[in-house]
C-alpha positions in Angstrom: 20.3 46.6 -7.4 21.3 44.6 -4.4 25.1 44.0 -4.5 25.5 42.6 -1.0 23.2 41.1 1.6 24.3 40.4 5.2 22.1 38.4 7.6 22.9 37.6 11.2 20.8 35.6 13.8 17.8 35.4 11.5 15.8 32.1 11.8 18.2 29.3 10.9 20.9 31.7 9.7 23.7 32.5 12.1 25.7 34.7 9.8 25.6 34.8 6.0 27.0 37.3 3.5 25.8 37.1 -0.2 27.4 39.1 -3.0 24.7 39.2 -5.8 25.4 39.6 -9.5 24.0 42.3 -11.7 21.9 39.9 -13.9 20.0 36.7 -13.1 20.6 35.3 -9.6 19.3 31.8 -8.6 19.0 30.3 -5.2 18.7 26.5 -5.0 19.0 23.8 -2.4 17.0 21.2 -0.6 13.5 22.0 0.8 13.9 23.5 4.2 17.5 24.6 3.7 16.6 28.3 4.2 16.1 29.7 0.7 12.9 31.4 1.5 14.3 32.6 4.8 16.8 34.7 2.7 14.0 36.3 0.9 12.2 36.9 4.2 15.3 38.7 5.4 15.3 40.9 2.3 11.6 41.8 2.9 12.5 42.7 6.5 15.2 45.1 5.5 12.8 46.7 3.0 10.3 47.5 5.7 8.1 44.4 5.9 6.2 43.6 9.1 8.5 42.4 11.9 7.9 39.2 13.9 10.2 38.5 16.8 9.8 34.8 16.1 12.5 35.2 13.3 15.2 36.1 15.9 17.5 33.0 16.1 16.9 31.0 19.2 19.5 31.9 21.9 20.0 35.4 20.4 18.7 38.7 21.6 18.4 40.3 18.1 18.3 39.6 14.4 20.1 41.9 12.0 19.8 42.3 8.2 21.8 44.7 6.0 21.5 45.3 2.3 23.8 47.4 0.1 22.4 48.7 -3.1 23.9 50.3 -6.2 21.5 52.9 -7.4 20.4 53.0 -11.1 21.8 56.2 -12.7 18.4 56.8 -14.4 16.6 57.1 -11.1 19.5 58.5 -9.0 18.1 62.0 -8.8 14.8 60.7 -7.4 16.6 58.8 -4.7 18.9 61.7 -3.9 15.9 64.0 -3.5 14.5 61.8 -0.8 17.9 61.2 0.9 18.9 64.9 0.9 15.5 66.0 2.1 16.0 63.8 5.2 19.8 64.5 5.6 20.7 60.9 4.8 23.3 61.3 2.0 26.0 58.6 1.9 29.7 58.9 1.1 29.0 57.7 -2.5 25.9 58.9 -4.3 25.3 55.7 -6.2 25.5 53.5 -3.1 22.7 53.1 -0.5 22.9 51.0 2.7 19.7 49.8 4.4 19.7 48.0 7.7 17.2 46.7 10.2 17.7 45.3 13.7 14.9 43.4 15.3 15.3 42.8 19.1 13.6 40.0 21.0 11.7 42.5 23.1 10.0 43.7 19.9 12.0 46.9 19.4 12.9 47.8 15.8 15.9 49.9 14.7 15.9 51.0 11.1 18.8 52.7 9.4 19.6 54.3 6.1 23.3 55.0 5.4 24.0 54.3 9.1 21.5 56.8 10.5 18.3 55.9 12.3 15.0 56.5 10.5 11.4 55.5 11.0 9.9 52.4 9.4 7.8 54.4 7.0 10.8 56.0 5.4 12.6 52.7 5.1 9.6 51.2 3.4 9.3 54.2 1.0 12.8 53.6 -0.3 12.4 49.8 -0.2 9.3 49.9 -2.4 11.2 51.9 -5.0 14.2 49.4 -5.0 12.7 45.9 -4.9 9.6 44.0 -6.0 9.3 40.7 -4.0 6.7 38.3 -5.3 5.7 36.2 -2.3 5.7 39.3 -0.1 2.7 41.3 -1.4 3.7 44.5 0.5 6.6 44.9 -1.8 5.1 43.9 -5.1 4.3 47.2 -6.9 2.1 45.5 -9.5 -0.4 44.6 -6.7 -0.9 48.3 -6.0 -3.5 49.8 -8.3 -2.0 53.2 -8.2 1.0 51.9 -10.1 -1.1 50.6 -13.0 -1.9 53.8 -14.7 1.7 55.2 -15.0 2.8 51.7 -16.2 0.1 51.7 -18.9 0.9 55.3 -19.9 4.6 54.4 -20.2 3.8 51.2 -22.1 1.5 53.1 -24.6 3.9 56.1 -24.8 1.4 58.5 -23.4 3.6 60.3 -20.9 3.5 63.5 -23.1 -0.3 63.5 -23.3 -0.5 63.1 -19.5 2.0 65.9 -18.9 -0.2 68.2 -21.0 -3.2 67.3 -18.9 -1.2 67.9 -15.8 -0.2 71.4 -16.8 -3.9 72.2 -17.4 -4.7 70.8 -14.0 -2.1 73.1 -12.4 -3.6 76.1 -14.2 -7.1 75.1 -12.9 -5.8 74.8 -9.3 -4.5 78.4 -9.4 -7.8 79.7 -10.8 -9.7 77.9 -8.1 -7.3 79.2 -5.4 -7.9 82.7 -6.6 -11.7 82.1 -6.7 -11.6 80.7 -3.1 -9.9 83.9 -2.0 -12.5 86.0 -3.6 -15.3 84.0 -2.2 -14.5 84.8 1.4 -17.4 86.2 3.3 -18.1 89.8 2.8 -17.3 90.7 6.4 -13.8 89.3 6.1 -13.3 91.2 2.9 -14.5 94.4 4.4 -12.2 94.0 7.4 -9.3 93.4 5.1 -10.1 96.5 3.0 -10.3 98.6 6.2 -6.9 97.4 7.2 -5.4 98.0 3.8 -6.9 101.5 3.6 -5.4 102.3 7.0 -2.0 101.1 5.9 -2.2 103.1 2.7 -3.2 106.3 4.5 -0.6 105.9 7.3 2.2 105.5 4.8 0.8 108.2 2.5 0.6 110.7 5.4 4.3 110.1 6.2 5.2 111.5 2.7 8.4 109.4 2.6 11.1 109.9 0.0 13.9 107.4 -0.8 17.1 108.3 0.9 15.4 110.6 3.4 16.3 108.6 6.5 20.1 108.9 5.8 19.8 112.6 5.3 17.8 113.0 8.6 20.3 111.0 10.5 23.2 113.2 9.2 21.2 116.3 10.2 20.4 115.0 13.6 24.1 114.5 14.3 24.9 118.0 13.1 22.1 119.7 15.2 23.0 117.7 18.3 26.7 118.9 18.1 26.3 122.6 17.0 28.3 124.0 19.9 31.3 121.7 19.3 31.1 122.3 15.6 31.2 126.1 16.1 34.1 125.8 18.6 36.3 123.8 16.3 35.4 125.8 13.2 36.2 129.1 14.9 39.4 127.8 16.3 40.5 126.8 12.8 39.6 130.3 11.5 41.6 132.0 14.3 44.6 130.1 13.3 44.1 130.7 9.6 43.1 134.4 9.7 44.4 135.6 13.1 41.0 136.9 14.3 41.2 138.5 17.7 44.8 137.6 18.1 48.0 139.6 18.2 50.1 136.8 16.8 50.4 136.5 12.9 47.9 134.2 11.2 48.6 131.3 8.9 47.4 133.5 6.0 49.8 136.3 6.9 52.7 133.9 7.2 51.9 132.3 3.9 51.7 135.8 2.3 55.1 136.7 3.7 56.6 133.4 2.4 55.0 134.1 -1.0 56.6 137.6 -1.2 60.0 136.1 -0.3 59.7 133.4 -3.0 58.7 136.1 -5.5 62.0 138.0 -4.8 63.9 134.7 -5.0 62.3 134.0 -8.4 63.3 137.4 -9.7 66.9 136.7 -8.9 66.8 133.1 -10.1 64.2 132.6 -12.9 64.6 128.8 -12.7 62.6 129.0 -9.4 59.6 130.7 -10.9 57.6 127.4 -11.0 58.2 127.0 -7.3 56.9 130.5 -6.6 53.8 129.9 -8.8 53.1 126.6 -7.0 53.3 128.4 -3.6 51.0 131.1 -4.9 48.4 128.4 -5.8 48.7 127.1 -2.3 48.0 130.4 -0.8 44.9 130.8 -3.0 43.7 127.3 -1.8 44.2 128.3 1.8 42.3 131.5 1.2 39.4 129.5 -0.4 39.5 127.1 2.5 39.2 129.9 5.0 36.3 131.4 3.1 34.4 128.1 3.0 35.0 127.5 6.7 33.8 131.0 7.5 30.5 130.4 5.5 30.1 127.0 7.2 30.4 128.6 10.7 28.0 131.4 9.7 25.2 128.9 8.8 25.6 126.8 11.9 22.7 127.6 14.2 21.6 126.1 17.4 17.9 125.2 16.6 16.2 123.0 19.3 12.9 123.2 17.3 14.5 121.8 14.1 16.3 119.0 16.2 12.9 118.0 17.7 11.4 117.9 14.2 14.2 115.7 12.9 14.0 113.3 15.8 10.2 113.1 15.6 10.6 112.3 11.9 13.1 109.6 12.5 10.8 108.1 15.2 8.0 108.0 12.6 10.2 106.3 10.1 11.3 103.7 12.7 7.7 103.0 13.7 6.7 102.4 10.0 9.8 100.2 9.6 8.6 98.0 12.4 5.3 97.5 10.7 6.1 97.4 7.0 9.7 96.8 6.2 13.4 97.3 6.8 13.7 100.6 5.1 11.8 103.4 3.3 12.0 101.5 -0.1 10.4 98.5 1.6 7.7 100.6 3.2 6.8 102.2 -0.1 6.8 98.8 -1.8 4.4 97.5 0.9 2.1 100.5 0.3 2.0 99.7 -3.4 1.2 96.0 -2.6 -1.6 97.2 -0.3 -3.0 99.5 -3.1 -3.1 96.6 -5.6 -4.7 94.2 -3.1 -7.3 96.9 -2.2 -8.1 97.4 -5.9 -8.4 93.6 -6.3 -10.9 93.4 -3.4 -12.7 96.4 -4.6 -13.1 94.9 -8.1 -13.6 91.3 -6.7 -17.0 90.7 -8.2 -15.8 91.6 -11.7 -12.7 89.5 -11.2 -14.8 86.6 -9.8 -16.9 86.5 -12.9 -13.8 86.5 -15.1 -12.3 83.6 -13.1 -15.6 81.6 -13.2 -15.6 82.0 -17.0 -11.9 80.9 -17.2 -12.6 77.9 -14.9 -15.5 76.6 -17.0 -13.6 77.1 -20.3 -10.6 75.2 -18.9 -12.8 72.4 -17.5 -14.3 71.9 -20.9 -10.9 71.8 -22.5 -9.6 69.4 -19.9 -12.7 67.2 -20.5 -11.7 67.0 -24.2 -8.1 66.3 -23.3 -9.1 63.7 -20.7 -11.4 61.9 -23.1 -8.7 61.7 -25.8 -6.2 60.5 -23.3 -8.7 57.9 -22.0 -9.3 56.6 -25.5 -5.6 56.2 -26.2 -5.2 54.4 -22.9 -8.0 52.0 -23.8 -6.3 51.3 -27.2 -3.0 50.7 -25.3 -4.8 48.5 -22.8 -6.1 46.2 -25.6 -2.5 45.8 -26.9 -1.2 45.3 -23.4 -3.8 42.5 -22.7 -2.8 40.8 -26.0 0.9 40.9 -25.1 0.3 39.7 -21.5 -1.9 36.8 -22.6 0.7 35.8 -25.2 3.3 35.6 -22.5 0.9 33.6 -20.2 0.3 31.1 -23.0 4.1 30.5 -23.3 4.1 29.9 -19.5 1.5 27.1 -19.8 -1.4 29.4 -18.8 -3.3 29.4 -22.1 -6.7 29.8 -20.4 -5.8 32.9 -18.4 -7.3 36.2 -19.4 -6.0 39.7 -18.7 -7.8 43.0 -18.9 -7.5 46.6 -17.8 -10.6 47.8 -16.0 -11.5 51.4 -16.6 -13.9 53.5 -14.5 -14.9 57.1 -13.9 -16.6 58.9 -10.9 -19.2 61.5 -11.5 -18.6 64.8 -9.7 -20.6 68.1 -10.0 -17.4 70.0 -9.9 -15.5 67.8 -12.3 -14.5 68.2 -16.0 -17.1 68.2 -18.7 -17.3 65.1 -20.9 -20.3 65.3 -23.2 -23.2 66.0 -20.9 -21.6 64.6 -17.7 -19.0 65.8 -15.3 -16.3 63.6 -13.8 -13.7 63.5 -11.1 -10.2 64.2 -12.3 -6.6 64.6 -11.0 -3.3 65.4 -12.7 -3.3 62.0 -14.4 -6.7 62.5 -16.2 -10.2 61.3 -15.6 -9.5 57.5 -15.5 -9.4 55.1 -12.6 -8.0 51.8 -13.8 -6.8 48.5 -12.5 -5.2 45.4 -13.9 -7.5 42.4 -13.7 -7.0 38.7 -14.4 -8.8 35.4 -14.6 -6.5 32.4 -14.3 -9.1 29.7 -15.2 -12.0 29.4 -17.7 -15.4 30.4 -16.2 -13.8 32.5 -13.5 -14.6 36.2 -13.5 -11.9 38.8 -13.8 -10.5 39.9 -10.5 -8.0 42.6 -9.4 -4.4 41.3 -9.2 -4.3 41.8 -5.4 -7.1 39.2 -5.0 -5.4 36.5 -7.1 -4.3 33.5 -4.9 -0.6 33.4 -4.2 1.6 30.6 -5.5 3.4 29.6 -8.6 0.5 30.5 -10.9 0.5 34.1 -9.6 4.3 34.2 -9.9 4.0 33.3 -13.6 1.3 36.0 -14.0 3.7 38.5 -12.5 6.5 37.2 -14.7 4.2 37.7 -17.8 3.5 41.3 -16.7 7.1 42.0 -15.9 8.2 40.6 -19.3 5.8 42.9 -21.1 6.4 46.0 -18.9 10.1 45.4 -18.3 11.2 48.5 -20.3 8.9 50.9 -18.5 9.0 49.4 -15.0 11.4 51.4 -12.9 11.9 48.9 -10.0 15.5 47.8 -10.3 15.4 44.4 -8.5 12.7 41.8 -9.0 12.5 38.8 -6.7 10.4 35.7 -7.4 9.6 32.9 -4.9 7.8 29.7 -5.9 7.8 30.7 -9.5 8.3 27.1 -10.6 5.4 25.7 -8.6 3.2 23.4 -10.7 5.3 23.6 -13.9 7.6 21.1 -15.5 11.0 21.2 -17.2 9.8 22.4 -20.6 7.9 25.4 -19.1 10.7 25.9 -16.6 13.1 26.5 -19.5 10.7 29.1 -20.9 10.5 30.8 -17.5 14.3 30.8 -17.2 14.7 32.4 -20.6 12.1 35.1 -19.8 13.7 35.9 -16.5 17.1 36.2 -18.1 15.8 38.3 -20.9 14.3 40.8 -18.3 17.8 41.3 -17.0 19.3 41.9 -20.5 16.5 43.8 -22.3 15.6 46.2 -19.5 18.6 46.0 -17.2 16.7 44.6 -14.1 18.3 42.5 -11.5 16.4 39.2 -10.9 16.7 36.9 -7.9 14.6 33.7 -7.7 14.3 30.5 -5.7 13.8 27.4 -7.8 13.8 23.6 -7.8 14.0 23.2 -11.6 17.4 22.6 -13.2 16.1 23.9 -16.6 15.3 27.3 -15.0 18.4 27.4 -12.8 20.6 26.8 -15.9 20.1 30.4 -17.0 21.7 31.8 -13.9 24.4 34.5 -14.1 25.0 33.9 -10.4 24.1 30.5 -8.9 23.9 30.2 -5.1 23.5 26.9 -3.2 21.7 27.1 0.1 22.3 24.3 2.6 21.9 23.6 6.2 24.0 21.4 8.5 24.0 20.6 12.2 26.9 21.9 14.2 26.8 20.6 17.7 23.2 20.9 18.7 22.4 23.8 16.4 21.2 23.9 12.8 23.0 26.4 10.6 22.1 27.7 7.1 24.9 28.6 4.8 25.1 30.0 1.2 27.8 29.4 -1.4 28.2 30.9 -4.8 28.9 28.1 -7.3 31.5 28.0 -10.0 31.0 26.2 -13.3 31.8 22.7 -11.8 29.7 23.4 -8.7 26.8 24.5 -10.9 27.0 21.2 -12.9 27.0 19.2 -9.7 24.1 21.2 -8.3 22.0 20.9 -11.5 22.7 17.1 -11.5 21.5 16.8 -7.9 18.3 18.8 -8.8 17.4 16.1 -11.4 16.9 13.7 -8.4 19.2 11.1 -9.9 22.9 10.4 -9.8 25.7 9.2 -12.1 26.8 10.2 -15.6 23.2 10.6 -16.8 22.4 13.3 -14.3 25.8 15.0 -14.9 25.3 14.8 -18.7 21.9 16.3 -18.4 23.3 19.2 -16.3 26.1 19.9 -18.8 23.6 19.7 -21.7 21.4 22.4 -20.0 24.4 24.7 -19.5 25.6 24.2 -23.0 22.2 24.9 -24.5 21.7 28.0 -22.3 25.2 29.3 -23.3 24.2 28.9 -27.0 20.9 30.7 -26.5 22.6 33.6 -24.6 25.3 34.0 -27.2 22.6 34.2 -30.0 20.5 36.8 -28.3 
């Protein structure tokens, strides 16, 4: 809902800030004071068409800013859009839209302070507010909104989701069929490529872990001379080979013999002698291991060439098929499966064609059942809407939901025909209305604007309030052509929309009976300051509301004041009882 609206240099408005209430908000004031200008400003910040004529005379730009508190039930939907565009705000449940219109025609649109294009601003605006009087922002005038509203009203969301799942399955089957129906030449080329890849990887005879082993062997073969040098040096020191000086082994043996004599004289040192004896055995084993290592070291240029060629082969395959031997082998398996699929494509194609036809027939039955339930729901919806219209002094109005289908040779089977479908089913539907006897039913978008249409929208909103996800509803001229008695009915219906379904409602009215239901009452006035006309907005307290309602009666004195107080007392009683 809108919690704050700021307007600067827009038409007669120099600077106005309005803090709206959560429930039923009413704008009143003399004709020409600027009430509709405020709604025009809201439409602008929601992405309506811009006209530089709204820039206040003497200014170079107009600016409108609207702060919204997002409904928790739709917060995830808004956040998905904002996060996808990198437009998250500091607080997840707050959204700031702004628009600047310059006299040279340039538009600057912002969401949470960051510049965006007009299309994105309008996308969010359409989800946040319905403005009657500005058709671009009235969701009920868009036929694509009618089907989900009817499904929600008739509790058919589960049936539609079931059809949607079947449609997803069908799309996958058709994607697989399209792949199989590629021309034979393309399939043959693909098979040749796959066969080459399989043979190339197969010929390499790769084994997991082989690359690491080859790299270790390459290092060893490349450094044989150094390895032999250091190994032999260690053996000389250990065993004294080719040397007149005593070896480490000899010295250890002498030390062991001395410790043995020591232990014979002092038995408490036998553990020490045994520990030293173990050490000499370990050194002896180490010398033997090192000797064997040096004996198997051999300078082999041929083997080194083989290892390096093998590593080059593996690196070449890695560039083509993956980051390592495991990835290369996995790619080979993928190629084998794809090759087999192509090789068996005709058999697979016939299987998929059979699956496609079976699913199309099942979807035809599902779509037909869903369509019948929609038509049953549409009858009830029409009855409810016409009942609401009668209470709004439109007893002669008729409302219907028009259903249609489009034949398509590739569509779902319904009896002996085939029809176009999408994830919602096989129906194309649109709300239609006739406001006067003898007039044919017409789409909502073709109904003339004005108070009569506003009442029609109010009737629809009243019936669909619980399933309509648009948080804020704005009505202009809703009291056109109606009197006080019907105005009271309209006021009650608008107020009930805010309480029953949690919508925020903002209206412009001249009827005190309607304005009496306001949770937030705002007086719009204009005055001349110097040589300029300025529009201002003031939220009224209880005394101010009594005074304003009295003025709206068009009379003065105690009678008008008494009438205003009577309206407020009566409304307070109604609200407390509901």
